[in-house]
ZABA-72811 format. One line per field, with one value per residue (C-alpha): residue number from 1; x, y, z negated. Coordinates in steps of 0.05 Angstrom, whole numbers, plus 5000, padded with zeros to 4 digits. Layout:
ZABA-72811
resi [NUM,...]
c1 [X,...]
c2 [Y,...]
c3 [Z,...]
This chain:
ZABA-72811
resi [1,2,3,4,5,6,7,8,9,10,11,12,13,14,15,16,17,18,19,20,21,22,23,24,25,26,27,28,29,30,31,32,33,34,35,36,37,38,39,40,41,42,43,44,45,46,47,48,49,50,51,52,53,54,55,56,57,58,59,60,61,62,63,64,65,66,67,68,69,70,71,72,73,74,75,76,77,78,79,80,81,82,83,84,85,86,87,88,89,90,91,92,93,94,95,96,97,98,99,100,101,102,103,104,105,106,107,108,109,110,111,112,113,114,115,116,117,118,119,120,121,122,123,124,125,126,127,128,129,130,131,132,133,134,135,136,137,138,139,140,141,142,143,144,145,146,147,148,149,150,151,152,153,154,155,156,157,158,159,160]
c1 [7244,7219,7290,7307,7243,7265,7334,7303,7255,7309,7364,7343,7349,7419,7443,7456,7398,7419,7349,7329,7393,7386,7311,7321,7381,7340,7282,7329,7363,7304,7301,7377,7384,7448,7435,7478,7475,7440,7413,7339,7337,7371,7324,7264,7292,7301,7232,7201,7241,7220,7146,7134,7070,7039,7000,7041,7035,7080,7069,7094,7151,7173,7167,7212,7261,7259,7245,7186,7147,7165,7239,7239,7204,7253,7316,7291,7278,7344,7380,7342,7313,7241,7191,7185,7119,7150,7210,7161,7126,7191,7211,7144,7147,7217,7192,7131,7178,7217,7152,7126,7190,7199,7129,7062,7022,6965,6970,6921,6963,7027,6992,6972,7042,7072,7025,6970,6899,6872,6896,6876,6921,6978,6970,6969,7031,7067,7052,7074,7141,7157,7117,7079,7026,7044,7015,7056,7118,7106,7097,7160,7203,7172,7223,7202,7154,7098,7122,7074,7102,7174,7164,7131,7189,7242,7211,7202,7275,7301,7261,7288]
c2 [6507,6553,6573,6590,6631,6666,6680,6708,6751,6782,6788,6857,6883,6856,6889,6965,7006,7078,7105,7075,7098,7169,7173,7145,7191,7250,7232,7227,7294,7336,7374,7387,7417,7458,7528,7548,7601,7571,7588,7591,7519,7492,7532,7504,7432,7441,7470,7410,7362,7397,7401,7333,7321,7388,7401,7427,7503,7537,7606,7583,7547,7607,7651,7604,7603,7680,7680,7682,7618,7618,7627,7573,7523,7536,7532,7474,7431,7450,7431,7367,7344,7344,7397,7413,7375,7313,7319,7322,7260,7222,7240,7220,7153,7141,7153,7107,7052,7055,7052,6994,6956,6969,6978,6943,7006,7001,7031,7086,7103,7105,7149,7199,7196,7214,7273,7243,7255,7208,7136,7128,7186,7156,7088,7121,7162,7104,7060,7114,7122,7050,7012,6972,6980,6993,6926,6888,6928,6909,6836,6836,6872,6851,6836,6764,6710,6696,6667,6609,6586,6597,6557,6499,6499,6502,6446,6402,6410,6390,6326,6262]
c3 [9257,9202,9183,9255,9256,9192,9221,9285,9245,9203,9256,9277,9205,9198,9263,9263,9291,9305,9309,9243,9208,9234,9216,9145,9135,9158,9114,9053,9064,9089,9025,9023,9093,9101,9125,9184,9237,9298,9366,9381,9410,9348,9304,9342,9336,9260,9253,9289,9248,9183,9203,9238,9202,9220,9283,9342,9350,9402,9370,9302,9335,9377,9316,9277,9336,9340,9415,9462,9476,9550,9536,9484,9528,9585,9541,9498,9559,9590,9527,9505,9571,9543,9522,9447,9441,9474,9428,9369,9394,9402,9330,9303,9340,9314,9243,9257,9282,9216,9176,9218,9207,9133,9102,9098,9110,9157,9227,9206,9146,9188,9241,9185,9154,9222,9234,9276,9253,9306,9307,9379,9400,9358,9393,9462,9450,9416,9476,9525,9489,9470,9523,9469,9416,9343,9320,9371,9352,9278,9296,9337,9285,9219,9164,9151,9164,9116,9050,9054,9122,9099,9035,9072,9122,9070,9029,9090,9110,9042,9037,9071]
């Protein structure tokens, strides 16, 4: 029924989603980052998180982490299990998932908001990380069904 469809469409919003909560929380406090002493890997991670929309540059990253590029790559992967560029893509895709779930922005706008100049690259990376295309993800996790369908279903269930 339309009401069951509406319940299914909104169920994922009502259940806690750790990725979404962390990403939204990070987006809200990016400006108010607490400065603490940190190791080179943590400095690199913070730099990536603060510069998600900028192109990946290992030289700038290693400079921000105050270490050589080779050492940073080795230690970052040992700590996080992925290279810095893959970590950046994971963070971008996490942000894209939140935008796909909560906004009506186009795929192209979301790609640009997440730091991808090329929508095709965004789609490939999104599919590699999530196993599906952004449009299918949006369809699966959209916040609600169309209002027209919901109104028709609600009216038809109230009539005898």
